[in-house]
C-alpha positions as CSV (number, residue, x, y, z in Angstrom):
1,M,-13.9,-11.2,8.6
2,K,-14.0,-11.7,4.9
3,I,-13.3,-8.8,3.1
4,D,-15.6,-7.7,-0.2
5,K,-12.7,-6.3,-2.7
6,T,-15.3,-3.9,-3.8
7,S,-16.7,-2.1,-1.2
8,P,-15.3,-0.3,1.6
9,V,-15.5,-1.1,4.7
10,F,-16.2,1.5,8.0
11,F,-15.8,1.2,11.3
12,G,-16.5,3.1,14.9
13,T,-16.7,2.8,18.5
14,N,-19.6,-0.1,18.3
15,D,-17.3,-2.2,16.4
16,L,-14.7,-1.5,18.8
17,D,-16.5,-2.3,21.6
18,A,-17.4,-5.6,20.1
19,L,-13.7,-6.2,19.2
20,S,-13.0,-5.5,23.2
21,A,-15.5,-7.7,24.3
22,A,-14.3,-10.5,21.8
23,A,-10.7,-10.1,23.3
24,R,-12.1,-10.0,27.3
25,N,-13.5,-13.4,26.3
26,A,-10.9,-14.9,24.6
27,P,-8.0,-17.4,25.7
28,R,-5.0,-15.2,24.9
29,R,-7.0,-12.1,25.9
30,R,-6.6,-10.3,22.4
31,T,-8.5,-10.5,19.3
32,N,-7.7,-8.8,15.9
33,R,-10.2,-8.0,13.0
34,D,-8.4,-8.2,9.8
35,F,-8.7,-5.9,6.7
36,H,-6.1,-7.5,4.2
37,E,-8.2,-10.5,2.1
38,S,-5.6,-13.4,3.2
39,A,-2.3,-14.0,4.9
40,S,-0.6,-14.0,1.1
41,H,-1.6,-10.0,0.7
42,P,1.3,-7.8,0.2
43,A,-0.1,-5.1,3.3
44,H,-1.6,-6.4,6.3
45,R,-3.7,-4.2,8.3
46,F,-5.8,-4.2,11.3
47,L,-7.2,-3.8,14.6
48,N,-5.9,-5.5,17.9
49,A,-8.0,-5.5,20.4
50,V,-5.6,-6.6,23.5
51,E,-6.2,-6.6,27.3
52,P,-4.2,-5.5,30.7
53,D,-3.5,-9.6,31.1
54,S,-2.4,-10.4,27.4
55,Y,1.4,-11.7,27.1
56,I,2.5,-10.8,23.9
57,R,6.2,-11.5,24.1
58,P,8.6,-9.8,22.6
59,H,9.7,-10.2,19.3
60,R,11.5,-8.7,16.6
61,H,10.6,-9.6,12.2
62,T,14.1,-9.8,10.2
63,E,12.9,-9.5,7.1
64,A,14.0,-6.0,5.5
65,L,10.5,-5.0,4.8
66,K,8.6,-6.3,7.3
67,G,8.3,-2.8,9.8
68,E,5.2,-2.5,12.2
69,T,3.1,0.6,12.4
70,F,0.9,1.0,15.5
71,V,-1.9,4.1,16.4
72,V,-3.6,3.3,19.4
73,L,-7.3,4.2,18.7
74,R,-9.1,3.6,22.1
75,G,-7.4,3.2,25.5
76,A,-3.4,2.9,26.1
77,C,-0.4,0.8,25.1
78,G,3.1,1.2,25.8
79,L,5.7,0.3,23.7
80,V,8.9,-1.5,25.1
81,L,11.7,-1.7,22.9
82,F,15.1,-4.3,23.6
83,D,18.4,-5.1,22.8
84,G,19.5,-8.5,21.6
85,A,20.5,-9.0,25.1
86,G,16.6,-8.4,26.0
87,D,17.2,-5.1,27.9
88,V,15.0,-2.2,27.8
89,T,16.1,0.7,25.4
90,S,13.3,2.8,25.5
91,A,9.5,2.4,27.2
92,T,6.7,5.1,25.4
93,L,3.0,5.5,26.1
94,L,1.1,5.3,23.6
95,R,-2.5,6.9,24.3
96,A,-5.4,7.2,21.9
97,G,-6.0,11.3,22.0
98,G,-2.2,11.6,23.5
99,E,0.5,13.0,23.2
100,T,2.3,10.1,21.3
101,L,-0.7,8.0,20.2
102,G,1.2,5.5,17.6
103,A,4.6,4.3,16.5
104,H,6.7,2.9,14.1
105,V,9.0,-0.2,15.1
106,P,12.0,-0.7,12.0
107,A,12.5,-4.7,10.8
108,G,15.1,-5.6,13.2
109,V,14.0,-4.2,16.9
110,F,12.8,-6.4,19.0
111,H,9.1,-4.7,20.8
112,A,6.5,-5.5,22.8
113,I,3.1,-4.3,23.0
114,V,1.8,-4.0,26.5
115,S,-1.8,-3.2,27.3
116,L,-2.0,-0.6,29.7
117,E,-6.2,-0.3,30.2
118,P,-8.6,-2.7,29.6
119,G,-10.3,-2.0,26.3
120,S,-6.8,-1.1,24.4
121,V,-7.4,-1.0,20.8
122,F,-5.2,-0.5,18.3
123,F,-4.5,-0.3,14.4
124,E,-1.4,-2.1,13.1
125,V,0.3,-1.6,9.5
126,K,2.8,-3.9,8.3
127,A,4.2,-5.9,5.3
128,G,2.7,-9.4,4.3
129,P,2.6,-11.9,3.5
130,Y,2.3,-13.8,6.9
131,D,4.5,-17.4,7.3
132,V,4.1,-18.4,10.8
133,R,7.0,-20.0,10.2
134,T,9.6,-16.8,10.0
135,D,6.9,-14.1,10.8
136,K,9.0,-13.4,14.1
137,E,11.7,-14.0,15.9
138,W,11.5,-14.4,19.7
139,G,13.3,-12.8,22.1
140,S,15.2,-16.2,23.7
141,W,15.7,-13.7,26.9
142,A,11.5,-13.5,27.4
143,P,9.7,-16.4,28.6
144,A,7.7,-18.0,26.3
145,E,3.9,-17.1,26.0
146,G,1.6,-19.5,28.4
147,G,5.0,-20.2,30.1
148,P,5.1,-20.5,34.3
149,E,7.3,-16.8,34.2
150,A,5.1,-15.3,31.3
151,G,3.1,-13.5,34.2
152,A,5.6,-12.5,36.2
153,Y,7.3,-11.5,33.1
154,L,4.5,-9.0,31.9
155,E,3.8,-7.6,35.2
156,R,7.9,-6.5,35.2
157,L,6.9,-4.4,31.5
158,R,3.5,-3.0,33.1
159,A,5.8,-1.4,35.7
160,L,7.7,0.3,33.6
161,F,4.8,2.6,33.0
162,V,3.4,3.2,36.4
């Protein structure tokens, strides 16, 4: 989406519906709508629509200013935190309108978001710029996205919230 730097951008339930529909039809079963102008922008703000069968591999951001903040706007997601060996240290339910609807994950903490309901959408903020080569350090103990073990691993993470 091209951002007009001179005009406000409004979004509502119709936009969340459209984003969720796009996620359902996307190969990775997720999609986002950026509000920042480019990957080089110093502040990244975006909506993420994630379906329950989308696997977001556990990762961390090692740069000191690269913490992430999540606020669930629709549906529910699980935030799973890990130690360096891949052991789960925390599993917290984030639900739109619920008791806990968001979280901030400091830089250096391994984490994954797990969508728990169809149509789940969250707002995310993190520092830019984005550089694919340095943005994330993947948990070496977690299967790669699209790998043969990814589906079973995702189900183990989802089971933390049943």
